[in-house]
MDTraj code that builds the backbone (N, CA, C; nanometers):
import mdtraj as md
import numpy as np

residues = "MET PRO VAL ARG ILE GLU GLU PHE GLU THR GLY ASP LEU PRO ASP GLY PRO SER VAL PRO GLU GLN VAL LEU ALA TYR LEU TYR ALA ASN ARG ASP LYS ALA PHE THR ARG SER GLU ILE ALA THR GLY VAL GLU GLU ALA PRO ASN THR VAL GLY THR ALA LEU SER ARG LEU LYS GLN ARG ASP LEU VAL ARG HIS LYS GLY GLU TYR TRP ALA ILE THR GLU ASP LEU ASP ARG VAL GLN ASP ALA TYR ASN LEU HIS THR VAL THR GLU GLN LEU ASP ASP GLU ASP GLY GLY ILE ASP PRO ASP GLU TRP ASP ALA VAL ALA PRO ASP GLU PRO HIS LEU SER GLU ARG ASP GLN".split()
xyz = np.array([
    [0.0604, -1.3241, 0.8077],
    [0.0870, -1.4651, 0.8242],
    [0.2360, -1.4817, 0.8506],
    [0.2714, -1.5500, 0.9571],
    [0.4134, -1.5696, 0.9865],
    [0.4799, -1.6629, 0.8860],
    [0.6103, -1.6462, 0.8717],
    [0.6898, -1.7356, 0.7866],
    [0.7951, -1.8029, 0.8728],
    [0.8404, -1.9185, 0.8275],
    [0.9475, -1.9877, 0.9000],
    [1.0741, -1.9032, 0.8946],
    [1.1546, -1.9118, 0.9993],
    [1.2762, -1.8313, 1.0081],
    [1.3710, -1.8633, 0.8931],
    [1.3693, -1.9868, 0.8446],
    [1.4542, -2.0233, 0.7302],
    [1.4126, -1.9442, 0.6067],
    [1.2826, -1.9275, 0.5879],
    [1.2342, -1.8485, 0.4742],
    [1.2748, -1.7028, 0.4903],
    [1.2649, -1.6532, 0.6133],
    [1.3032, -1.5154, 0.6412],
    [1.4517, -1.4945, 0.6123],
    [1.5350, -1.5854, 0.6619],
    [1.6801, -1.5718, 0.6466],
    [1.7243, -1.5804, 0.5012],
    [1.6625, -1.6682, 0.4228],
    [1.7032, -1.6848, 0.2835],
    [1.6378, -1.5842, 0.1897],
    [1.5392, -1.5122, 0.2407],
    [1.4693, -1.4170, 0.1549],
    [1.3646, -1.4818, 0.0679],
    [1.3374, -1.6097, 0.0898],
    [1.2378, -1.6826, 0.0121],
    [1.1000, -1.6592, 0.0751],
    [1.0514, -1.5375, 0.0591],
    [0.9282, -1.4953, 0.1252],
    [0.8099, -1.5035, 0.0295],
    [0.6896, -1.5156, 0.0850],
    [0.5706, -1.5190, -0.0006],
    [0.5634, -1.3929, -0.0860],
    [0.5183, -1.4092, -0.2087],
    [0.5118, -1.2971, -0.3017],
    [0.3681, -1.2803, -0.3486],
    [0.2825, -1.2392, -0.2575],
    [0.1429, -1.2179, -0.2924],
    [0.1083, -1.0715, -0.2777],
    [-0.0178, -1.0407, -0.2977],
    [-0.0590, -0.9008, -0.2831],
    [-0.0421, -0.8533, -0.1388],
    [-0.0097, -0.7267, -0.1231],
    [0.0056, -0.6681, 0.0094],
    [-0.1308, -0.6589, 0.0772],
    [-0.1292, -0.6339, 0.2067],
    [-0.2561, -0.6206, 0.2800],
    [-0.3395, -0.5048, 0.2240],
    [-0.2811, -0.3866, 0.1992],
    [-0.3635, -0.2810, 0.1389],
    [-0.4235, -0.3212, 0.0042],
    [-0.3472, -0.3940, -0.0770],
    [-0.4015, -0.4415, -0.2051],
    [-0.5178, -0.5371, -0.1820],
    [-0.5011, -0.6275, -0.0863],
    [-0.6080, -0.7219, -0.0548],
    [-0.7327, -0.6495, -0.0053],
    [-0.7130, -0.5506, 0.0808],
    [-0.8257, -0.4755, 0.1361],
    [-0.8995, -0.4020, 0.0244],
    [-0.8263, -0.3338, -0.0615],
    [-0.8912, -0.2624, -0.1718],
    [-0.9657, -0.3577, -0.2639],
    [-0.9048, -0.4706, -0.2968],
    [-0.9705, -0.5680, -0.3838],
    [-1.0983, -0.6202, -0.3184],
    [-1.0929, -0.6468, -0.1888],
    [-1.2098, -0.6969, -0.1160],
    [-1.3209, -0.5917, -0.1147],
    [-1.2850, -0.4681, -0.0815],
    [-1.3864, -0.3628, -0.0777],
    [-1.4413, -0.3319, -0.2161],
    [-1.3567, -0.3400, -0.3176],
    [-1.4044, -0.3180, -0.4540],
    [-1.5030, -0.4268, -0.4956],
    [-1.4686, -0.5514, -0.4652],
    [-1.5564, -0.6634, -0.5011],
    [-1.6900, -0.6546, -0.4278],
    [-1.6903, -0.5871, -0.3139],
    [-1.8110, -0.5729, -0.2332],
    [-1.8479, -0.4253, -0.2182],
    [-1.8363, -0.3497, -0.3276],
    [-1.8509, -0.2048, -0.3209],
    [-1.9912, -0.1559, -0.2877],
    [-2.0873, -0.2476, -0.2822],
    [-2.2237, -0.2098, -0.2440],
    [-2.2470, -0.2251, -0.0940],
    [-2.1396, -0.2506, -0.0178],
    [-2.1505, -0.2724, 0.1263],
    [-2.0380, -0.1998, 0.1995],
    [-2.0587, -0.1819, 0.3298],
    [-1.9539, -0.1311, 0.4189],
    [-1.9309, -0.2369, 0.5264],
    [-1.8076, -0.2457, 0.5758],
    [-1.7681, -0.3529, 0.6675],
    [-1.6941, -0.2960, 0.7872],
    [-1.6968, -0.3706, 0.8971],
    [-1.6113, -0.3381, 1.0108],
    [-1.4698, -0.3872, 0.9789],
    [-1.3752, -0.3357, 1.0548],
    [-1.2362, -0.3799, 1.0380],
    [-1.2247, -0.5309, 1.0539],
    [-1.2928, -0.5857, 1.1533],
    [-1.2871, -0.7304, 1.1779],
    [-1.3448, -0.8100, 1.0618],
    [-1.4523, -0.7601, 1.0047],
    [-1.5125, -0.8302, 0.8897],
    [-1.4184, -0.8293, 0.7698],
    [-1.3532, -0.7167, 0.7487],
    [-1.2560, -0.7100, 0.6382],
    [-1.1399, -0.8043, 0.6656],
    [-1.0902, -0.8045, 0.7904],
    [-0.9792, -0.8932, 0.8272],
    [-1.0156, -1.0387, 0.8014],
    [-1.1364, -1.0770, 0.8369],
    [-1.1824, -1.2138, 0.8111],
    [-1.1905, -1.2393, 0.6611],
    [-1.2408, -1.1408, 0.5871],
    [-1.2562, -1.1559, 0.4423],
    [-1.1254, -1.1718, 0.3680],
    [-1.0196, -1.1067, 0.4172],
    [-0.8897, -1.1153, 0.3487],
    [-0.7935, -1.2082, 0.4217],
    [-0.8396, -1.2662, 0.5318],
    [-0.7606, -1.3608, 0.6107],
    [-0.6291, -1.3005, 0.6591],
    [-0.6400, -1.1819, 0.7192],
    [-0.5247, -1.1129, 0.7781],
    [-0.5628, -1.0691, 0.9188],
    [-0.4637, -1.0331, 0.9990],
    [-0.4870, -0.9899, 1.1366],
    [-0.5615, -0.8557, 1.1385],
    [-0.6579, -0.8390, 1.2297],
    [-0.7330, -0.7131, 1.2368],
    [-0.6457, -0.5893, 1.2549],
    [-0.5405, -0.5973, 1.3360],
    [-0.4539, -0.4805, 1.3540],
    [-0.3800, -0.4450, 1.2253],
    [-0.3390, -0.5459, 1.1506],
    [-0.2720, -0.5216, 1.0226],
    [-0.3685, -0.4555, 0.9253],
    [-0.4910, -0.5053, 0.9231],
    [-0.5943, -0.4478, 0.8360],
    [-0.6259, -0.3049, 0.8805],
    [-0.6295, -0.2822, 1.0111],
    [-0.6565, -0.1479, 1.0616],
    [-0.5523, -0.0474, 1.0155],
    [-0.4269, -0.0868, 1.0205],
    [-0.3183, -0.0002, 0.9728],
    [-0.3354, 0.0288, 0.8237],
    [-0.3647, -0.0760, 0.7468],
    [-0.3842, -0.0584, 0.6026],
    [-0.5014, 0.0348, 0.5753],
    [-0.6111, 0.0171, 0.6483],
    [-0.7279, 0.1024, 0.6282],
    [-0.6960, 0.2490, 0.6577],
    [-0.6220, 0.2742, 0.7637],
    [-0.5851, 0.4120, 0.7978],
    [-0.5021, 0.4755, 0.6867],
    [-0.4081, 0.4007, 0.6334],
    [-0.3239, 0.4534, 0.5251],
    [-0.4046, 0.4732, 0.3969],
    [-0.4945, 0.3810, 0.3692],
    [-0.5792, 0.3955, 0.2504],
    [-0.6719, 0.5154, 0.2645],
    [-0.7184, 0.5417, 0.3858],
    [-0.8042, 0.6584, 0.4096],
    [-0.7257, 0.7873, 0.3870],
    [-0.6008, 0.7921, 0.4314],
    [-0.5166, 0.9106, 0.4093],
    [-0.5017, 0.9403, 0.2607],
    [-0.5098, 0.8377, 0.1789],
    [-0.4956, 0.8530, 0.0335],
    [-0.6308, 0.8659, -0.0357],
    [-0.7364, 0.8790, 0.0443],
    [-0.8735, 0.8941, -0.0073],
    [-0.9158, 0.7771, -0.0955],
    [-0.8720, 0.6567, -0.0587],
    [-0.9107, 0.5376, -0.1339],
    [-1.0220, 0.4599, -0.0641],
    [-1.0461, 0.4888, 0.0629],
    [-1.1566, 0.4277, 0.1366],
    [-1.2280, 0.5355, 0.2173],
    [-1.3519, 0.5037, 0.2556],
    [-1.4330, 0.5922, 0.3403],
    [-1.4528, 0.5253, 0.4752],
    [-1.4739, 0.6073, 0.5780],
    [-1.4884, 0.5549, 0.7136],
    [-1.5986, 0.6320, 0.7858],
    [-1.6941, 0.5578, 0.8413],
    [-1.7994, 0.6176, 0.9235],
    [-1.8240, 0.5248, 1.0402],
    [-1.8042, 0.5769, 1.1604],
    [-1.8228, 0.4941, 1.2791],
    [-1.7282, 0.3759, 1.2760],
    [-1.7834, 0.2557, 1.2851],
    [-1.7033, 0.1335, 1.2800],
    [-1.6868, 0.0797, 1.1384],
    [-1.7484, 0.1439, 1.0403],
    [-1.7582, 0.0852, 0.9073],
    [-1.6659, 0.1508, 0.8055],
    [-1.6224, 0.0665, 0.7132],
    [-1.5319, 0.1068, 0.6061],
    [-1.5895, 0.0636, 0.4726],
    [-1.5686, 0.1471, 0.3704],
    [-1.6112, 0.1146, 0.2339],
    [-1.5113, 0.1761, 0.1371],
    [-1.5135, 0.1271, 0.0164],
    [-1.4247, 0.1834, -0.0856],
    [-1.4746, 0.3233, -0.1217],
    [-1.3856, 0.4083, -0.1675],
    [-1.4237, 0.5429, -0.2076],
    [-1.5263, 0.5381, -0.3208],
    [-1.6037, 0.6443, -0.3316],
    [-1.6979, 0.6533, -0.4437],
    [-1.6248, 0.6878, -0.5729],
    [-1.5053, 0.7438, -0.5609],
    [-1.4247, 0.7837, -0.6760],
    [-1.3415, 0.6641, -0.7238],
    [-1.4049, 0.5769, -0.7999],
    [-1.3363, 0.4555, -0.8460],
    [-1.2245, 0.4868, -0.9454],
    [-1.2319, 0.6031, -1.0115],
    [-1.1214, 0.6442, -1.0987],
    [-0.9941, 0.6661, -1.0157],
    [-1.0104, 0.7178, -0.8946],
    [-0.8956, 0.7377, -0.8055],
    [-0.8306, 0.6038, -0.7703],
    [-0.9128, 0.5035, -0.7449],
    [-0.8613, 0.3697, -0.7148],
    [-0.7866, 0.3150, -0.8359],
    [-0.8438, 0.3327, -0.9536],
    [-0.7783, 0.2852, -1.0761],
    [-0.6456, 0.3559, -1.0983],
    [-0.6428, 0.4866, -1.0762],
    [-0.5179, 0.5617, -1.0920],
    [-0.4115, 0.5137, -0.9936],
    [-0.4516, 0.4884, -0.8690],
    [-0.3563, 0.4392, -0.7680],
    [-0.3043, 0.3022, -0.8074],
    [-0.3908, 0.2174, -0.8580],
    [-0.3493, 0.0836, -0.9018],
    [-0.2512, 0.0944, -1.0191],
    [-0.2826, 0.1798, -1.1138],
    [-0.1943, 0.1967, -1.2303],
    [-0.0569, 0.2465, -1.1877],
    [-0.0525, 0.3447, -1.0985],
    [0.0750, 0.3964, -1.0498],
    [0.1534, 0.2873, -0.9782],
    [0.0857, 0.2106, -0.8956],
    [0.1504, 0.1013, -0.8228],
    [0.2091, -0.0014, -0.9201],
    [0.1335, -0.0362, -1.0225],
    [0.1779, -0.1350, -1.1205],
    [0.3014, -0.0856, -1.1964],
    [0.2982, 0.0388, -1.2401],
    [0.4127, 0.0952, -1.3135],
    [0.5354, 0.1016, -1.2235],
    [0.5162, 0.1426, -1.0985],
    [0.6278, 0.1507, -1.0047],
    [0.6910, 0.0142, -0.9823],
    [0.6076, -0.0886, -0.9654],
    [0.6612, -0.2242, -0.9491],
    [0.7393, -0.2686, -1.0713],
    [0.6868, -0.2391, -1.1908],
    [0.7560, -0.2770, -1.3135],
    [0.8911, -0.2082, -1.3228],
    [0.8949, -0.0789, -1.2913],
    [1.0216, -0.0061, -1.2968],
    [1.1202, -0.0597, -1.1937],
    [1.0718, -0.0905, -1.0732],
    [1.1593, -0.1480, -0.9712],
    [1.2153, -0.2821, -1.0161],
    [1.1318, -0.3638, -1.0811],
    [1.1781, -0.4936, -1.1299],
    [1.2854, -0.4770, -1.2368],
    [1.2683, -0.3753, -1.3216],
    [1.3613, -0.3547, -1.4316],
    [1.4956, -0.2971, -1.3854],
    [1.4912, -0.2051, -1.2892],
    [1.6165, -0.1403, -1.2497],
    [1.6613, -0.1713, -1.1076],
    [1.5906, -0.2582, -1.0404],
    [1.6294, -0.2966, -0.9051],
    [1.5853, -0.1984, -0.7975],
    [1.5068, -0.0983, -0.8342],
    [1.4595, -0.0023, -0.7353],
    [1.5651, 0.1003, -0.6999],
    [1.5323, 0.1836, -0.6049],
    [1.6240, 0.2886, -0.5612],
    [1.6973, 0.2412, -0.4373],
    [1.8299, 0.2460, -0.4447],
    [1.9129, 0.2133, -0.3288],
    [1.9369, 0.3437, -0.2535],
    [1.8819, 0.3570, -0.1328],
    [1.8952, 0.4840, -0.0591],
    [2.0404, 0.5260, -0.0363],
    [2.1296, 0.4305, -0.0148],
    [2.2708, 0.4648, 0.0067],
    [2.3331, 0.5240, -0.1196],
    [2.3022, 0.4642, -0.2352],
    [2.3531, 0.5175, -0.3614],
    [2.2946, 0.6563, -0.3884],
    [2.1665, 0.6726, -0.3574],
    [2.0995, 0.8000, -0.3783],
    [2.1687, 0.9087, -0.2949],
    [2.1942, 0.8788, -0.1674],
    [2.2596, 0.9759, -0.0797],
    [2.4019, 1.0063, -0.1253],
    [2.4715, 0.9063, -0.1782],
    [2.6106, 0.9252, -0.2188],
    [2.6233, 1.0241, -0.3342],
    [2.5250, 1.0313, -0.4213],
    [2.5347, 1.1211, -0.5369],
    [2.4516, 1.2475, -0.5212],
    [2.3794, 1.2599, -0.4119],
    [2.2986, 1.3797, -0.3891],
    [2.3895, 1.4999, -0.3661],
    [2.3544, 1.6142, -0.4237],
    [2.4380, 1.7330, -0.4036],
    [2.4305, 1.7817, -0.2588],
    [2.5369, 1.8468, -0.2152],
    [2.5406, 1.9006, -0.0793],
    [2.4579, 2.0288, -0.0674],
    [2.4511, 2.1038, -0.1752],
    [2.3776, 2.2299, -0.1758],
    [2.2334, 2.2060, -0.2207],
    [2.1382, 2.2821, -0.1685],
    [1.9993, 2.2681, -0.2145],
    [1.9861, 2.3125, -0.3592],
    [1.8879, 2.2589, -0.4258],
    [1.8571, 2.2961, -0.5643],
    [1.8200, 2.4439, -0.5678],
    [1.8432, 2.5102, -0.6831],
    [1.8117, 2.6526, -0.6981],
    [1.6679, 2.6823, -0.6580],
    [1.5752, 2.5928, -0.6896],
    [1.4345, 2.6168, -0.6585],
    [1.4072, 2.6124, -0.5083],
    [1.5007, 2.5576, -0.4296],
    [1.4819, 2.5470, -0.2859],
    [1.5557, 2.6565, -0.2093],
    [1.6357, 2.7348, -0.2773],
    [1.7136, 2.8397, -0.2111],
    [1.6275, 2.9640, -0.1904],
    [1.6601, 3.0399, -0.0885],
    [1.5907, 3.1665, -0.0638],
    [1.6231, 3.2617, -0.1776],
    [1.5251, 3.3275, -0.2250],
    [1.5431, 3.4207, -0.3382],
    [1.5726, 3.5588, -0.2892],
])
top = md.Topology()
chain = top.add_chain()
for i, resn in enumerate(residues, 1):
    res = top.add_residue(resn, chain, resSeq=i)
    for name in ("N", "CA", "C"):
        top.add_atom(name, md.element.get_by_symbol(name[0]), res)
traj = md.Trajectory(xyz[None], top)
């Protein structure tokens, strides 16, 4: 969903679940069915191409299944729960410490590889 440029410039952006989160929640709520990408997009009210990207990434993580045109949540619901728990903890830690600043990380990274990465 597009946002007004003023919202973009000020950083006052919508703070809802991401498309992958929406897709997983939708497929979980309808775990007795499989859907086409377009049906999922309609169900979560997002663009089909955006949903397609999310589905591909979720498949790489073994959180959804894909056969032909159809998509369904994985049969391993414990895996989905574990992914959700990790996501929740990561968000909490980012909120508490502001996340990782890549520039700060690079500034303190050693120039030499760690002993475990060196040729023995």
